[in-house]
C-alpha positions as CSV (number, residue, x, y, z in Angstrom):
1,M,350.3,36.1,151.8
2,N,346.6,35.2,151.4
3,K,345.8,36.9,154.8
4,F,347.4,40.1,153.5
5,L,345.4,39.8,150.3
6,Y,342.2,39.2,152.3
7,I,342.6,42.2,154.5
8,G,344.1,44.4,151.9
9,A,341.6,43.7,149.1
10,L,338.4,43.3,151.0
11,I,338.9,45.7,153.9
12,Y,341.8,48.1,153.5
13,L,341.3,49.2,149.9
14,P,337.6,50.0,150.1
15,V,338.2,52.1,153.2
16,F,341.3,53.8,151.7
17,Y,339.7,54.7,148.3
18,Y,336.1,55.5,149.3
19,K,336.8,57.3,152.7
20,K,340.2,58.9,152.1
21,D,338.8,62.2,153.2
22,L,338.1,60.9,156.8
23,Q,340.4,61.3,159.7
24,V,342.7,58.3,160.4
25,T,340.8,57.5,163.6
26,E,337.5,57.4,161.7
27,Q,339.1,55.2,159.0
28,L,340.2,52.9,161.7
29,E,336.6,52.6,163.0
30,L,335.4,51.8,159.5
31,F,338.2,49.3,159.0
32,L,337.4,47.6,162.2
33,Y,333.7,47.6,161.5
34,I,334.1,45.8,158.1
35,F,336.7,43.5,159.6
36,V,334.4,42.4,162.4
37,L,331.4,41.9,160.1
38,L,333.4,39.8,157.7
39,S,335.5,37.8,160.2
40,F,333.4,37.6,163.3
41,V,329.9,37.3,161.7
42,I,330.1,35.8,158.2
43,A,333.2,33.5,158.5
44,P,332.0,31.3,161.4
45,I,328.7,30.7,159.7
46,S,330.2,29.8,156.3
47,N,333.2,27.8,157.5
48,S,333.4,24.8,159.8
49,V,336.5,22.6,160.3
50,I,334.9,20.0,162.4
51,L,331.9,19.3,160.2
52,E,333.7,20.0,156.9
53,A,333.2,17.4,154.1
54,K,336.7,16.8,153.0
55,R,338.4,14.0,151.0
56,D,341.4,13.9,153.3
57,K,339.0,13.2,156.2
58,Y,337.4,10.3,154.3
59,I,340.8,8.8,153.5
60,C,342.3,9.2,157.0
61,V,339.3,8.1,159.0
62,K,337.4,5.7,156.7
63,L,340.2,4.1,154.7
64,L,343.3,4.4,157.0
65,R,341.2,3.9,160.2
66,I,342.7,6.8,162.1
67,S,340.7,7.6,165.2
68,P,338.1,10.4,164.3
69,T,338.8,12.1,167.6
70,R,342.6,12.3,167.0
71,Y,342.1,13.3,163.4
72,T,339.6,16.1,164.2
73,Q,341.6,17.5,167.2
74,A,344.9,17.4,165.3
75,T,343.5,19.2,162.2
76,L,341.6,21.7,164.3
77,G,344.7,22.4,166.4
78,F,346.8,22.9,163.3
79,K,344.1,25.0,161.7
80,F,343.8,27.5,164.5
81,V,347.5,27.8,165.3
82,H,348.1,28.4,161.6
83,F,345.1,30.9,161.7
84,F,346.6,32.9,164.5
85,V,350.2,32.9,163.3
86,Y,349.4,33.8,159.7
87,F,346.8,36.5,160.6
88,L,348.9,38.2,163.2
89,P,351.5,39.9,160.9
90,A,348.9,41.1,158.5
91,V,346.7,42.5,161.3
92,I,349.7,44.3,162.8
93,V,350.7,45.9,159.5
94,F,347.2,47.1,158.6
95,F,346.5,48.3,162.2
96,S,349.7,50.3,162.2
97,I,348.6,52.0,158.9
98,F,345.6,53.4,160.8
99,G,347.6,54.3,163.9
100,A,346.5,51.4,166.1
101,S,349.0,49.8,168.5
102,T,350.7,46.4,168.2
103,G,349.0,45.4,171.5
104,Q,345.6,46.1,169.9
105,A,346.5,44.1,166.9
106,I,347.5,41.1,169.0
107,L,344.4,41.4,171.1
108,F,342.2,41.6,168.0
109,T,343.8,38.5,166.5
110,L,343.4,36.6,169.8
111,L,339.7,37.6,169.9
112,M,339.2,36.6,166.3
113,T,340.8,33.2,167.0
114,A,338.7,32.7,170.2
115,W,335.5,33.7,168.3
116,R,336.1,31.2,165.6
117,L,336.7,28.5,168.2
118,I,333.4,29.5,169.8
119,G,331.8,29.1,166.4
120,E,333.3,25.6,165.9
121,A,332.0,24.5,169.3
122,L,328.6,26.0,168.7
123,T,328.2,24.2,165.3
124,L,329.3,21.0,167.0
125,W,326.8,21.5,169.8
126,I,324.0,22.2,167.4
127,F,324.9,19.0,165.5
128,D,325.0,17.0,168.7
129,K,321.6,18.2,169.8
130,T,319.7,18.3,166.5
131,D,321.8,16.4,163.8
132,I,321.8,19.7,161.8
133,I,325.0,20.4,159.9
134,L,324.8,24.2,159.7
135,W,326.8,24.8,156.6
136,K,324.4,22.5,154.6
137,K,321.5,24.9,155.3
138,Y,322.4,26.8,152.2
139,T,319.5,29.3,152.3
140,L,320.4,30.3,155.8
141,V,324.1,30.5,155.1
142,W,323.8,32.5,151.9
143,S,321.2,34.8,153.5
144,A,323.6,35.4,156.4
145,I,326.5,36.0,153.9
146,L,324.5,38.4,151.8
147,A,323.1,40.3,154.8
148,G,326.5,40.5,156.5
149,T,328.2,41.7,153.4
150,L,325.6,44.4,152.8
151,A,325.8,45.5,156.4
152,A,329.7,45.5,156.2
153,Y,329.9,47.8,153.1
154,I,326.8,50.0,153.5
155,P,328.8,52.5,155.7
156,L,331.1,53.2,152.7
157,A,328.1,54.7,150.9
158,V,325.8,56.2,153.6
159,G,328.0,57.4,156.4
160,N,330.0,56.6,159.4
161,P,329.6,53.1,161.0
162,F,328.9,52.0,164.5
163,A,332.0,52.7,166.7
164,I,332.9,49.0,167.0
165,S,336.2,49.6,168.8
166,R,334.3,50.5,172.0
167,V,332.9,47.0,172.0
168,I,335.7,44.9,170.6
169,F,338.4,46.5,172.9
170,N,336.1,46.8,175.9
171,L,337.9,45.0,178.7
172,P,334.9,43.0,180.1
173,I,333.7,42.0,176.6
174,S,337.3,41.0,175.5
175,F,337.6,39.0,178.7
176,A,334.3,37.3,178.1
177,I,335.2,36.3,174.5
178,L,338.5,34.9,175.6
179,T,336.9,33.0,178.4
180,L,334.3,31.6,176.1
181,G,337.1,30.6,173.7
182,V,338.8,28.6,176.4
183,I,335.5,26.9,177.3
184,A,335.0,26.1,173.6
185,V,338.5,24.5,173.5
186,F,337.5,22.3,176.5
187,Y,334.2,21.4,174.9
188,I,335.9,20.4,171.6
189,A,338.6,18.5,173.5
190,K,336.1,16.5,175.6
191,Y,333.4,15.9,172.9
192,P,332.8,12.1,173.0
193,D,331.2,11.3,169.7
194,Y,333.4,12.4,166.8
195,R,332.7,9.2,165.0
196,R,329.1,10.3,164.4
197,A,330.3,13.8,163.3
198,V,332.7,12.3,160.8
199,D,330.2,9.8,159.5
200,A,327.7,12.5,158.9
201,V,330.0,14.4,156.5
202,T,332.0,11.5,154.8
203,K,329.2,9.5,153.3
204,I,330.3,7.8,150.0
205,D,327.7,9.8,148.0
206,E,328.8,13.1,149.4
207,P,329.7,15.2,146.3
208,L,332.1,17.5,148.1
209,L,334.4,14.5,148.8
210,D,335.4,14.4,145.1
211,M,335.7,18.0,144.2
212,G,337.1,17.3,140.7
213,K,334.2,15.0,139.8
214,M,331.7,17.5,141.2
215,I,333.2,20.4,139.2
216,S,333.2,18.3,136.0
217,T,329.5,17.3,136.6
218,A,328.6,20.8,137.3
219,K,330.3,22.0,134.1
220,Q,328.5,19.3,132.1
221,A,325.2,20.3,133.6
222,E,326.0,24.0,132.9
223,V,325.9,23.4,129.1
224,S,323.5,20.5,128.8
225,I,320.0,21.1,127.6
226,K,316.7,19.4,128.4
227,E,314.9,16.8,126.2
228,S,312.0,19.2,125.8
229,D,314.4,21.8,124.3
230,S,315.4,19.2,121.6
231,S,311.8,18.4,120.7
232,S,311.1,22.1,120.2
233,T,313.7,22.2,117.5
234,Y,311.5,20.3,115.1
235,S,308.8,23.0,115.3
236,A,311.5,25.6,114.8
237,I,312.6,24.1,111.5
238,D,309.6,25.5,109.7
239,R,309.9,28.8,111.6
240,Y,313.3,29.4,110.0
241,S,312.6,28.0,106.6
242,D,313.4,31.4,105.0
243,K,317.0,31.2,106.3
244,T,319.8,29.3,104.6
245,G,323.4,28.2,105.4
246,Y,325.0,29.3,108.6
247,A,322.2,31.8,109.3
248,Y,319.9,28.7,109.5
249,L,322.3,26.7,111.5
250,N,322.7,29.4,114.1
251,A,319.0,30.2,114.2
252,I,318.3,26.5,115.0
253,F,321.0,26.5,117.6
254,F,319.8,29.6,119.4
255,D,316.2,28.4,119.3
256,R,317.1,25.0,120.7
257,H,319.1,26.8,123.5
258,R,316.5,29.5,124.1
259,R,315.8,28.4,127.7
260,F,319.6,28.2,128.4
261,L,320.2,31.7,127.0
262,I,317.1,33.4,128.5
263,Q,317.5,32.1,132.0
264,P,320.7,34.1,132.9
265,V,319.1,37.2,131.4
266,I,315.9,36.7,133.5
267,R,318.1,36.2,136.6
268,R,319.8,39.5,135.9
269,L,316.5,41.2,135.5
270,Y,315.3,39.8,138.8
271,V,318.5,41.2,140.5
272,I,318.0,44.6,138.9
273,A,314.3,44.6,139.9
274,V,315.1,43.7,143.6
275,L,317.9,46.3,143.8
276,T,315.6,49.0,142.3
277,A,312.8,48.1,144.7
278,A,315.4,48.3,147.6
279,G,316.5,51.7,146.3
280,F,312.9,53.0,146.3
281,A,312.3,51.5,149.7
282,S,315.4,53.2,151.1
283,M,314.1,56.5,149.7
284,L,311.1,56.2,151.9
285,I,312.9,55.1,155.0
286,F,316.3,56.9,154.7
287,P,315.6,59.9,152.3
288,E,318.9,61.7,153.2
289,A,321.1,58.6,152.8
290,S,319.3,57.8,149.5
291,F,319.9,61.3,148.2
292,T,323.6,60.9,149.0
293,L,323.7,57.5,147.3
294,A,321.9,58.8,144.2
295,S,324.4,61.7,144.0
296,Q,327.2,59.2,144.0
297,L,325.4,57.1,141.4
298,V,325.4,60.1,139.0
299,D,329.2,60.0,139.1
300,G,329.3,56.2,139.2
301,L,330.0,55.4,135.5
302,P,333.5,53.9,136.3
303,I,331.8,51.4,138.6
304,L,329.4,50.4,135.9
305,V,332.3,49.1,133.8
306,F,332.8,46.5,136.5
307,I,329.0,45.8,136.7
308,M,328.6,45.5,132.9
309,Y,331.5,43.0,132.9
310,F,329.5,40.6,135.1
311,T,326.2,41.4,133.4
312,S,327.4,40.1,130.1
313,I,326.3,36.5,129.3
314,G,328.8,36.1,126.5
315,E,331.1,33.6,128.2
316,R,328.2,31.3,129.0
317,V,326.9,31.4,125.4
318,C,330.4,30.7,124.0
319,K,330.7,27.7,126.2
320,A,327.3,26.3,125.1
321,M,328.3,27.0,121.4
322,F,331.4,24.9,121.8
323,Y,330.0,21.9,123.7
324,N,326.7,21.7,121.8
325,C,327.7,22.8,118.3
326,D,331.3,23.7,117.4
327,I,332.9,20.6,119.1
328,S,331.4,18.5,116.3
329,L,331.7,20.8,113.4
330,L,335.3,21.9,114.1
331,R,336.5,18.4,113.0
332,Y,335.7,19.5,109.4
333,G,338.0,21.7,107.4
334,F,335.2,23.8,105.8
335,Y,334.1,25.0,109.3
336,R,337.5,26.6,109.9
337,D,337.5,28.4,106.6
338,Q,338.1,32.2,106.9
339,E,334.8,33.2,105.3
340,T,332.8,30.7,107.4
341,I,334.4,31.8,110.6
342,L,333.8,35.5,109.9
343,Q,330.2,34.8,108.9
344,N,329.4,32.8,112.1
345,F,331.2,35.4,114.2
346,K,329.0,38.2,112.9
347,I,325.8,36.2,113.4
348,R,326.7,35.2,116.9
349,F,327.9,38.7,117.9
350,M,324.5,40.1,116.8
351,K,322.7,37.5,118.9
352,I,324.9,37.9,122.0
353,A,324.7,41.7,121.8
354,G,320.9,41.5,121.5
355,L,320.7,39.4,124.7
356,N,323.1,41.6,126.6
357,L,321.1,44.7,125.6
358,I,318.1,43.4,127.6
359,P,319.7,43.8,131.1
360,S,321.5,46.9,129.9
361,A,318.2,48.5,129.0
362,A,316.8,47.5,132.4
363,I,319.8,49.0,134.2
364,C,319.3,52.3,132.2
365,I,315.6,52.4,133.2
366,A,316.4,51.5,136.9
367,V,319.2,54.1,137.2
368,S,317.2,56.8,135.5
369,A,314.2,56.2,137.7
370,L,316.2,56.1,141.0
371,I,318.1,59.3,140.2
372,L,315.0,61.2,139.0
373,F,312.8,60.2,141.9
374,S,315.6,60.9,144.4
375,G,315.5,64.6,143.5
376,V,319.2,64.8,142.5
377,H,319.9,67.3,139.7
378,W,320.9,65.3,136.5
379,P,321.6,67.5,133.4
380,M,320.1,66.1,130.2
381,M,323.5,65.8,128.5
382,D,325.0,63.9,131.4
383,A,322.0,61.6,131.5
384,F,322.2,60.9,127.8
385,S,326.0,60.2,128.0
386,F,325.5,58.0,131.1
387,L,322.9,55.8,129.4
388,L,324.8,55.7,126.1
389,S,327.9,54.5,128.0
390,I,325.9,51.6,129.5
391,I,324.7,50.5,126.0
392,F,328.2,50.7,124.5
393,L,329.7,48.8,127.5
394,S,327.2,46.1,126.8
395,L,328.4,45.9,123.2
396,F,332.1,46.0,124.3
397,F,331.7,43.0,126.6
398,S,329.6,41.1,124.0
399,V,332.4,41.3,121.4
400,H,335.0,40.7,124.1
401,H,333.9,37.2,125.1
402,L,333.2,36.1,121.5
403,F,336.6,37.4,120.4
404,M,338.3,35.6,123.2
405,Y,336.5,32.4,122.3
406,Y,337.5,32.5,118.6
407,I,341.1,33.6,119.2
408,F,342.0,31.4,122.2
409,Q,339.3,28.7,122.2
410,P,340.0,27.6,125.8
411,Y,337.6,24.7,126.2
412,S,338.7,21.0,126.1
413,T,336.7,17.9,125.5
414,E,337.0,17.1,129.2
415,F,335.1,20.3,130.2
416,N,338.3,22.0,131.3
417,M,340.0,25.3,130.2
418,K,343.4,24.6,128.7
419,N,344.6,27.9,127.3
420,P,346.5,30.0,129.9
421,F,346.4,33.1,127.6
422,F,342.6,33.1,127.9
423,R,342.8,33.5,131.7
424,I,345.7,36.0,131.4
425,V,343.9,38.3,129.0
426,N,340.6,38.0,130.9
427,G,342.5,38.8,134.1
428,I,344.0,41.9,132.4
429,V,340.5,43.1,131.3
430,Y,339.2,42.4,134.8
431,G,342.1,44.5,136.2
432,I,341.3,47.3,133.8
433,C,337.7,47.2,135.1
434,I,339.0,47.7,138.7
435,I,341.4,50.5,137.6
436,C,338.5,52.3,136.0
437,F,337.2,53.0,139.5
438,Q,339.8,55.7,139.6
439,F,338.8,57.2,136.3
440,Q,337.6,60.7,136.9
441,S,335.9,62.5,134.0
442,T,332.6,64.0,132.9
443,P,329.9,61.6,131.6
444,A,330.2,63.0,128.1
445,Y,334.0,62.4,128.0
446,F,333.5,58.9,129.5
447,A,330.9,58.1,126.8
448,V,333.2,59.2,124.0
449,V,336.1,57.0,125.4
450,V,333.7,54.0,125.7
451,L,332.3,54.6,122.2
452,I,335.8,54.8,120.7
453,A,337.0,51.7,122.6
454,T,334.0,49.7,121.6
455,M,334.3,50.6,117.9
456,V,338.0,49.9,117.9
457,Y,337.5,46.6,119.6
458,I,334.8,45.5,117.2
459,T,336.8,46.4,114.2
460,A,340.0,44.8,115.5
461,A,338.0,41.7,116.5
462,L,336.6,41.3,112.9
463,I,340.1,41.6,111.4
464,L,341.9,39.4,113.9
465,V,339.2,36.7,113.8
466,Y,339.3,36.6,110.0
467,K,343.2,36.4,110.0
468,L,344.0,34.2,113.0
469,S,341.0,32.0,113.8
470,P,341.5,29.4,111.0
471,R,344.6,28.5,113.1
472,T,343.4,29.2,116.6
473,F,339.7,28.1,116.5
474,R,340.1,24.3,116.9
475,I,339.6,21.4,119.3
476,K,342.2,20.9,122.0
């Protein structure tokens, strides 16, 4: 099923929804192009079975003393038989949708399997000659993933892709890939020093061997603050001497976590700046494609719902509030009083909304600049509605994460999330963001819908938090 999800969600749906006006043969070319970029270029770089750091490998080879050669060859054989058998039905189904034959689907799956084996042999050869474990070169790997992903999906926006079927189904090229795949199998089978390869990735201090501990440590680090942040609190006491009660408590908390809160905002500003610079650069290099992209951006408000969901820092702030403040105070009854909860909720909502408005304002400026300089006609009313929608979406997701925190309080003292309803409701909101891709309307109508939804959500959140949180906002 995961192969169907992989092909369906990452390859078929983008082609189907964004290029539905193309002929079936053109859609097949685009489908193949994205498939090849994701599975032939990105996957071999980011995945390695032989040099994978895995707890099972450590137990079998180090503790149970199974031969590293037998273990590696057995797991690799199972992995690639499983890979071919499970990919084949999914490839046949999606190929048939675009009118490709079953023979082409079988050949494509064989080529993909052979290519991945070539990748395994190549990473093993690089390790043998240089002691370099490729997947640990994080900068290289993530750069390749980012570049490959951009290259895969750019044709969805700027035009038809390279006709990859002429290459992938070219008889000499197919024969060469299959031959190299067979050579790779022999190289892997005859490799003499698997002990060194296993030792290199199963060191006792390798964090990936204990994934649970690594995740727990990462979650602790995510909400911990530096000693210098604590020392700055003493100077902040005088700064907020005019405040009292919970306003004072929250002012001290946000001041103490200033670096923690500002960092994600700055990262988002960097991303917006880089994308904006890339947009201006493309205007100079590909003016026609940039004009097309800017034209689509004018009608891209539904996509911005998805973008604003990820731009919000509300969830990160809520997690920090729980582990660095509320986890202690929730043990006292007065802190779960209705009036106290509502007062804290209002103060925190204003702070989170203020932080989220910074990247939102940057997005407004970036989008306005890109559209105006591209030469696309953008009526004043549409522009105003567009920018207003971004601001209200920012407020919507600010209240959403805080509301979820007060109603479901998902965090446990072991840095886990224990409330399934928190994930379910978040999943529903995430699904609605995706469904919004299909929402066709004028910017003015969209802005009115977002405005009403935001106002209703804020009002409902204030009422429900006041009524329900004394029972739901607690330590689990």
